[in-house]
C-alpha positions in Angstrom: 0.0 0.0 0.0 1.5 3.3 -1.0 1.5 6.3 1.2 -0.6 8.2 -1.4 -3.4 5.7 -1.2 -3.4 5.7 2.6 -3.4 9.4 3.1 -4.4 10.9 -0.2 -7.5 13.1 -0.6 -10.8 11.4 -1.6 -11.5 11.8 -5.3 -15.0 10.4 -4.9 -14.2 7.4 -7.2 -11.4 5.1 -7.9 -9.5 5.2 -11.2 -9.1 2.3 -13.5 -5.4 2.3 -12.5 -6.2 2.0 -8.8 -8.4 -1.0 -9.5 -5.9 -2.7 -11.8 -3.1 -2.2 -9.3 -5.1 -4.2 -6.8 -5.6 -7.0 -9.3 -9.4 -6.7 -9.0 -11.6 -7.3 -12.0 -15.2 -6.1 -12.4 -18.1 -8.4 -12.6 -18.1 -8.5 -16.4 -14.4 -9.2 -16.8 -13.2 -12.5 -18.3 -11.7 -15.1 -15.8 -8.0 -15.3 -15.6 -6.4 -17.6 -18.1 -4.6 -20.7 -16.9 -1.1 -20.3 -15.6 1.3 -20.4 -18.6 3.5 -23.4 -18.6 6.8 -22.6 -16.9 5.5 -19.4 -15.3 7.5 -18.4 -12.2 5.5 -19.0 -9.0 4.6 -16.0 -6.7 5.8 -18.0 -3.7 7.9 -21.2 -3.7 9.1 -23.3 -0.8 11.7 -26.0 -1.7 12.7 -28.6 0.9 11.9 -26.3 3.8 12.3 -27.5 7.3 11.6 -26.1 10.8 12.7 -27.5 14.1 12.0 -26.4 17.7 14.9 -27.9 19.6 14.6 -31.6 19.0 11.0 -31.4 17.8 10.5 -31.7 14.0 7.6 -29.4 13.0 8.3 -29.4 9.3 10.9 -31.4 7.2 11.6 -31.1 3.5 8.3 -29.5 2.6 7.9 -28.1 -0.9 5.0 -26.1 -2.5 4.4 -23.6 -5.2 1.8 -20.8 -5.4 1.0 -19.4 -8.8 -1.1 -16.4 -9.7 -4.7 -17.3 -10.5 -4.4 -20.7 -8.8 -5.4 -22.2 -5.4 -2.8 -24.4 -3.7 -4.5 -26.5 -1.0 -2.5 -27.8 2.0 -4.2 -30.7 3.7 -3.5 -32.6 6.8 -4.8 -33.6 10.2 -4.1 -31.9 13.5 -0.4 -31.9 14.1 0.5 -32.3 10.5 2.5 -29.1 10.4 0.0 -26.8 8.7 0.2 -24.0 11.3 4.0 -24.0 11.1 3.8 -23.7 7.4 1.5 -20.7 7.6 3.8 -19.0 10.1 6.8 -19.4 7.8 4.9 -17.9 4.8 3.4 -15.2 6.9 6.7 -14.1 8.3 6.1 -15.1 11.9 8.8 -17.7 11.9 11.9 -18.2 9.8 12.7 -21.6 8.3 15.8 -23.5 9.4 16.8 -25.0 6.1 15.6 -25.2 2.5 14.7 -22.3 0.2 11.9 -19.8 0.4 11.4 -17.6 -2.7 9.1 -14.7 -3.4 8.8 -13.8 -7.1 11.9 -15.9 -7.8 14.1 -14.1 -5.2 15.3 -16.1 -2.2 14.3 -14.6 1.0 13.6 -15.1 4.7 10.8 -12.9 6.1 11.6 -11.1 9.3 8.0 -10.2 10.3 4.4 -10.3 9.3 4.7 -6.6 8.3 7.4 -7.5 5.9 5.2 -10.3 4.4 2.4 -7.8 3.9 4.8 -5.3 2.2 5.8 -8.2 -0.1 2.2 -8.8 -1.0 1.4 -11.8 1.3 -1.7 -11.5 3.3 -2.8 -14.1 5.9 -6.3 -14.6 7.1 -6.2 -16.6 10.3 -9.1 -18.8 11.6 -9.9 -16.3 14.4 -9.9 -13.5 11.8 -8.3 -10.9 14.3 -11.4 -8.6 14.2 -12.8 -6.4 16.9 -16.4 -7.7 17.2 -17.9 -4.5 18.6 -16.4 -2.2 16.0 -18.3 -1.5 12.8 -17.6 -3.4 9.6 -15.9 -0.4 7.9 -13.6 0.2 10.9 -12.5 -3.5 10.9 -12.0 -3.3 7.1 -9.4 -0.5 7.5 -8.1 -1.5 10.9 -4.4 -0.4 11.1 -4.5 1.3 7.7 -7.0 4.1 8.1 -6.9 6.9 5.5 -6.9 10.5 6.9 -7.8 13.9 5.4 -6.3 17.2 6.4 -2.8 18.0 7.5 -0.9 18.3 10.7 -3.1 19.0 13.8 -6.1 19.3 11.5 -5.8 15.7 10.2 -8.7 13.3 11.0 -10.0 10.0 9.8 -11.7 10.0 6.5 -14.8 8.2 7.7 -16.9 8.9 4.7 -14.3 7.4 2.4 -13.9 4.3 4.6 -17.6 3.7 4.7 -18.1 4.2 1.0 -15.0 2.1 0.0 -16.0 -0.8 2.4 -19.5 -1.0 0.9 -18.2 -0.9 -2.7 -15.4 -3.4 -2.1 -17.8 -5.9 -0.4 -20.3 -5.4 -3.2 -17.6 -6.2 -5.7 -17.1 -9.5 -3.9 -20.8 -10.1 -3.9 -21.6 -9.1 -0.4 -24.4 -6.4 -0.3 -24.4 -5.1 3.3 -27.1 -2.5 3.9 -25.3 -1.0 6.8 -21.5 -1.1 7.1 -21.9 0.7 10.5 -23.2 -2.5 12.1 -20.7 -4.3 14.4 -18.8 -6.9 12.6 -19.6 -9.4 15.4 -23.3 -9.4 14.2 -22.2 -10.9 10.8 -22.2 -14.7 10.3 -19.0 -16.6 10.3 -19.0 -16.9 6.6 -19.6 -13.1 6.1 -16.7 -12.2 8.4 -14.4 -14.5 6.4 -15.6 -12.8 3.2 -14.9 -9.3 4.7 -11.3 -10.5 5.6 -10.8 -11.8 2.0 -12.2 -8.6 0.5 -9.9 -6.5 2.7 -6.8 -8.5 1.6 -7.8 -8.0 -2.1 -8.3 -4.3 -1.6 -5.0 -3.7 0.1 -3.1 -5.2 -2.8 -2.3 -8.8 -1.7 -0.8 -10.9 -4.4 -0.8 -14.1 -2.3 -3.7 -14.8 0.1 -3.1 -17.5 2.8 -6.4 -18.8 4.4 -6.2 -20.7 7.6 -9.0 -23.2 7.9 -11.6 -20.7 6.6 -14.5 -23.3 6.7 -13.6 -25.2 9.8 -16.3 -23.7 12.1 -18.9 -23.2 9.4 -22.0 -25.2 8.3 -22.5 -26.5 4.8 -24.2 -23.4 3.4 -21.8 -20.9 4.9 -18.8 -23.0 3.8 -20.1 -22.8 0.2 -20.4 -19.0 0.5 -16.7 -18.7 1.7 -15.5 -21.1 -1.0 -17.2 -18.9 -3.6 -15.3 -15.9 -2.4 -12.0 -17.9 -2.3 -12.6 -18.7 -6.0 -13.4 -15.0 -6.6 -10.0 -14.1 -5.2 -8.3 -16.6 -7.5 -10.2 -15.2 -10.5 -9.0 -11.8 -9.5 -5.5 -13.0 -10.2 -4.3 -13.8 -6.7 -2.3 -16.9 -5.7 -4.3 -18.5 -2.9 -3.0 -20.9 -0.2 -6.0 -22.7 1.3 -5.2 -24.6 4.5 -7.8 -27.2 5.4 -8.4 -30.6 6.8 -11.5 -31.1 4.6 -10.6 -32.8 1.2 -14.2 -32.2 -0.1 -13.8 -28.4 0.2 -10.3 -28.5 -1.1 -11.2 -30.5 -4.2 -14.1 -28.1 -5.1 -11.7 -25.2 -5.6 -8.1 -26.5 -5.6 -5.7 -26.6 -8.5 -2.7 -28.0 -6.6 -2.7 -30.2 -3.5 0.0 -30.7 -0.9 -0.6 -33.3 1.8 1.2 -33.2 5.1 1.6 -35.9 7.7 3.5 -35.4 11.0 5.5 -32.5 9.5 6.5 -34.3 6.3 5.3 -34.4 2.7 2.7 -37.2 2.2 2.0 -36.2 -1.4 1.9 -33.4 -4.0 -0.5 -33.4 -6.9 -2.2 -31.3 -9.5 -5.9 -31.7 -9.9 -5.8 -33.2 -13.4 -6.2 -37.0 -13.1 -6.7 -36.9 -9.3 -10.0 -38.2 -8.0 -11.6 -37.0 -4.8 -11.6 -40.6 -3.5 -7.9 -40.9 -4.0 -7.2 -37.5 -2.4 -9.4 -38.5 0.6 -7.6 -41.9 0.9 -4.2 -40.3 0.9 -5.1 -37.7 3.4 -6.8 -40.2 5.8 -3.8 -42.5 5.7 -5.0 -45.1 3.3 -3.8 -48.4 4.7 -4.1 -47.1 8.3 -7.8 -46.3 7.7 -8.4 -49.8 6.2 -6.7 -51.4 9.2 -8.9 -49.3 11.6 -12.1 -50.4 9.7 -11.1 -54.1 10.2 -10.5 -53.5 13.9 -13.9 -51.9 14.2 -15.7 -54.7 12.5 -18.3 -56.3 14.8 -17.2 -59.7 15.9 -19.7 -62.5 15.1 -21.9 -63.4 18.1 -21.4 -67.0 19.2 -24.3 -69.4 18.4 -25.0 -70.1 22.1 -25.5 -66.4 22.9 -28.0 -65.7 20.1 
């Protein structure tokens, strides 16, 4: 986000250049074309490992995030998904391997640095202030002002107007952006967070279990907006333990198990049943099903 956009005077309408800079297309725009063969990924992890003392959190994990694609990271609790998020988001640095952003090797020092490099992370708890209005949460920490020096003040009208228009662009028509964000449904709050990341120029959007606490209908709403972010040209990392949700929107799939790679696939030629089998452990699940089979009742007890 440039300083001009944060503090500039309200022009009453955004220019085409402003919209293009954020990678947002209007409702009549054509979907993004498929990623060209050999195109450089926005984010790439190659053989990345992270250890906490003698504890292996991640070991030799690789993934690529391309513009206009959704990379799904699947795994059960303890698989290493949270550690992977923290490395991409700049909370933790990897101990070995290579982390590249736009082809340049890097090690992020903070979440602020990740944001400056175009990586926005939406955590499961969303980090919103429930009693604050929707527009205030939308601009939280990046509020535009008008006036100068001691006469500067928050540009509330601009924030209200921009919040409504950006949510409408994502398909959310809120009648009142002054309502506390805590009054919105879980799916709507997720969508506000996604719209905020798109507006503030994210190139890579990392979503931490966005459908974990939602019902079927609300999960579908969130997945629709995840797909909208992809169609706006963002590279999306979707962290989930639900293979059905991942398969609906995913282009690439990385499976983690106990901190290590359990598989890496593109969607072409991969069936949902196979994805589910690999994530659930395959042979381990079959063994469990045999163990849970009801033993035959002896004849004399019938």
